N, C-alpha and C positions, 0 to 999 in steps of 0.2 A: 297734650304734650306729645311730641314725636318720640317714639321708642328708638333707642340706639342699639346697635349690634354689639355683642361682646366679642372682643378680639381674642380672648382666651378660648371661648367656645368655637370661634371660627377656625383658629389654629388646630384645635382638637379634632374638629370635623374634617379638616384637610388631611391631618395625619391619618385618621381612620380611613378616609377615602383612598389615600396613597397605599396604605397597607392592604386594603381590600383589592385594589387594582394590581398590586404586586402578587398577591395570592392568586388572583384570576389568571394573570399572565403565566405563572408557574403551572397552574392546572392545564391551561391551553397548551403550554409547551410539552407537558407530560402526555397529553392526548395526542399531539402531533407526533411525538417520538414513538408512542405506542402504535399509532396507525402506520408509521413508516416501518416499524419492526414487523407488524402483521403483513404488510405488503411484501417485505423481503422473504417472509416465511410462508407466503400464501400457498406454495405447493404442498406444505404440510398442514397448514391451518384449514384449507378447503376440504380435504378428506376428513379431517376431524369434525368439522361442522356438519358435513353430509352424514358421517357416521352417527353423530348425536341425533340429527333429525330422523334418520332411519330407526334409531333405537327407540325414540318416542313412539313411533308407529308400531314397532314389533314387540315392545315391552309388555303390553297387556296379555297377549297369548303366552309369552314366556312366564309371566307371573302366575298365570292360570296353571301351567304345567308344574311350576315350582311348588305351588300350594297343594298339588296332588301327589307330592312326594318324589317328583323327578329330580335327578341329579342336575346341578346347574349346567355342566358341560353338555349333557344329553339334551336338556331342554333348549339351550342356546343353539345346538347343532340342528335340531329338528326345525326350529323356527327359521333359522338362516336358510336351510335348504328349501323350505316352503316359500320363503320370500323370493329366493332365486327363481323358483318355478313360476311364481306369479309375475315377476319382472320379465322373464323371458316371454311369457304369454302376452303381456302388455305390449312388449316391443313387436312381437309377431303380428298381433291382431290390430293394434292401434297406431303405434309409432310409425311403422313402415307406410301404411296408407296415408297418414297425415303428412309424412315427409314428401310423398309423391305428389300431394296436392298443395304443398306450401306455396309454390310459385303461382299457381292459379289463385290462391287466396290473397296473396300480396297484390297481384294485378287487379283483382276485383276491388280491393280497398282503394288503390290508387285511382281506378276508374270512377269509383263512387265519389271520392273527393273532387275529381275533375267535374263531375256532374253538378255537385254543389257549387263549385266555382262558376260554372256557366249559368246556373240558376240565379246566383247572387249578382251576376253581371247584367241580367235582364230585368224587365219590369216585374214588380214595382220598385225593387231596390236600386237597380241601375248602378251598381257599384263596379267600377272598372279602373280605378286609379292604380298607379304603380305599386303603392304600398300594399294594397289588398292582394295584387298579383304576387308580390314577393311573399306575403304571409301564406298564401295558398301553396306556393312552391315549397316553402319551408315545411308546411304541414305534410305535403306529399313525401318529402324527404324523410321527415321524422316518422311518418307512418311506415315507410319501407324499412327504415332502420329498426324501429321498435318492434314491428311485427316480425321482422326477420329474427331479432333476438328472442322474442317470445316463442316463435315456432321452433327455434333452435333449442330452447329450454324444454319445450314439449317433447321434441324428438329424443333428447337425451334422457328424459324421464327423471323421476325422483331420485333414483339410485345413481344418476350421472354415469351410467355404463358407457354411453357413447362419447362422453367428454374425454376419455382417455383410459387406457387399460390400467395404468398405474393408479390413478385416482380411484377407479372402481374397485380394484383389489384392496387398496388401503382402506377405503370406506367400509367395505364388507367385512374385512378382518377386524377393524375397529368396532363395528356393530356387534360382531360375535363376542369379542372380549367384553364390551360393555354389558351385553346381555348375561354373560357368564359370571362376571366378577362385579357387576354394578352394585349389588347390595353390600359388598364388602368394601366399597370405595370410601364412603364417608367415615366409617370407623378407622380405616387405615389413615385417611387424611388427618383425622383428629389426633392420632398418635404421633404424626410427624410435626405438628405445629406446637409452638410454645404458648403457655399462658392462656390469655383470653382468646387468642386466635383459634385455639382448639375447639372452642364452642361457636364463635361467630362465623368462621369460614364454612364449616359444615352446615350450619343453620341456613346461611344464605344460599349455599349450593343446593340444599334440599328444596328450598322455596323456588329457586330458579328452575330446577328440574321440573317441579310440578307445574309451574307457569308455562314453560316451553312445551311440555307434553300436552297440556290442555289446549294450547294454541294450535299446535300442529294437527292434533286429532280432530278438534272441532272444525278447523278450517277445511280439512280434507273431507269430513262428512258433509259440511254445508256446500262445499264446492262440487261434490259428487251429486247432491240433490239438484243444485242449480244446473249442472251440465245435463242431467237426465231430463229435467222439465223443459229447459230451454231447447235442448236438442229435439225433444218430442214436438214442441211447438213449431220449430223450424221445419221438421219433417212433414207435419200436417199442412203447413202453409205451402210447402213445395220449394223451399229455398235450397239451392245446391250447397255442397260442401258442408253438410250437416256434421259429419264426424270431426273434421278439423275445428269447426266452430264450437262444438261441444267440449272437445279437449282444451281449446283455448279458454273456455269459460271455467273449466275445472282449475287450470293452472293459475288463472287470474284471481281466483278466490284467495290465494295466498298473499295477494297484494291488496289489503283492505281499501275500500273506497275507490281508489284510482283503477284497480284491476277490474272491478265491475263495470265502471264507465268505459274503459277501453274495450273490453270484450263485447259489451252491448253496442258500442259504436261500430265495431267491425261487423257484427251481425246485421245491423241496420243498413250499412253501406252495401254489403253483399246482396241483401234483399232488394235494395233500391236499384242496383245495377242489373240483376238477373230477372226480377219480377215486376218492377215498377213501384210507383209511389204508394199505391194502396197496400200492397203486401208489406212494404217497408214500414208503414204505419201500424199494420197488424203485428209485425215482429216487435216494433217498439212497445206496443201495448202488452205483448206477452212478457217482454223483459221487465217492464215496470211492475207487472203483477207478480212475477217470480221474485223480484228484488224486494217487494213489499212483504211477500210471504217469508222470505229469508230473514228480513230484519225483525218481523213481528212474531213469527211462529218458529221457524227452523232454529235460529240461533238461541232464543231463550230455552228451547227444548233440549238442544244438544249441548250447549255450553253451560255447565253447572255453575261456573263463575267467570266473570269477565277478567280482562287483563288489567283493569283499573286505569286505563288510559282514556283521556278525553279524545273525542273525534278530531279536534284540531291538532292535538299532539300526534295522532296517527297520521293525519294528512301531511304534517310537516316532516315527520320521520320518513315517510315514503318518498317525499320530494327530495329530501336531503340524501337519502340512500341512493336514489336513482341518479342524482347528479354526481355523487362520488364514485359509484361502482356500477352504474348501469342497471341491467335487469337483476343481477345478483344482489346489488345493494337494495333494490326495491323489495326483493323477496325476503331479505334478512333484516330490513329496517325495523319492522314492528316487533319481531322477537327480541332484537337487541334493545329496543326502547323499553319493552316490558321487563327485561332483565335489569336494566338500569333502574327502573321504577322499583323493582324488588330490593335492590341494594339501598336505594334512597329511603324506602319505607322502613327497612330494618335499621338503618342508621338513625332515623328519627325515633324509632322505638327505644333504642339504646340510649339516646341523648335526652329523652323526655324527662322532665322534672318529676320525680316520684310524688312530690307534694302538690302537683297541679290538680285542679278539680277534675273529677271523673277518672282519675288514674289510680289503679291499685298497684302498689309497689310489688306485690307478689306476682303480677302479670308480666313483668319485664322478662323477656326471654322465655315465656311459658310455651311458646310454639316451637322453640328450638329443640331439635332432637338431642337426646343425651348420648354422647359418643360412648361406644363400648370398647 
């Protein structure tokens, strides 16, 4: 006997789908409005973001001084001054030489892509149709634009000193105040919020801060190791532009997956143009070995805990961030995705049924700090 559909259940399913669709539209509208507001306030938001990222790097020495009995203002002042000295040293020793060689680096990448194009047009591939030519021209244009943006980011440095005096001053002042008053922020925030928000918002903020700090510090350490090892390999092989390529490798480490591929491709293309196919293959082997060491040795040793994001999520986040905001979006995509995951996981914990198997009701909110 043929089973018949229930009209009542069908109408209920349609109503549920309609309500869910309306809720999703409202959420997307809220996100669009939030992004628009962020875009209008970017001159203020960008220094705030840079200040937070710098604070994650400079907080460990500040915390060390605070635990030794230093006053918050004195500890924050000393760390800020030391950071400025290090930044000035980096600009003088690395950024200026890299900037002077950025044009040569870009020309080398374009020439390398042109060599690949000529190789593909000859035997045994014999690819020479108009679509392939257009694809290679697009690749050249994107390489020039992307490399120029990446080199611009390298030259500005982590502190964005060269991106504008106002942004630099604001970011440094914000870093100082975050270092000085950071431990008092969550208790103050808890006192300003009513009811349940006084517990939930500080708890999410504390977890987000831990996640952001772990990401920035671990990526910086891993990127430094990659830059040193790959730069040493390039120097041994005799590839030119070692310093710009090493700095590019370090900066690219902050863009997981795509950054490593981009920096490795640039190094191989420079080796192909300057030294020939054999040295290019040697450079490729060096990069593969270093990347394997990074994935299997460096990151497990340096990262005490992961971001809790699947590799596919990381790849999609980087792609979306790059399409929305270019190189800045690529750099910020993974931290933002990790912070979203923090909020999502905290919400799941709070909405979890206490009677579900394997759940202890006393564990709900156990990780949340108690506001003082």
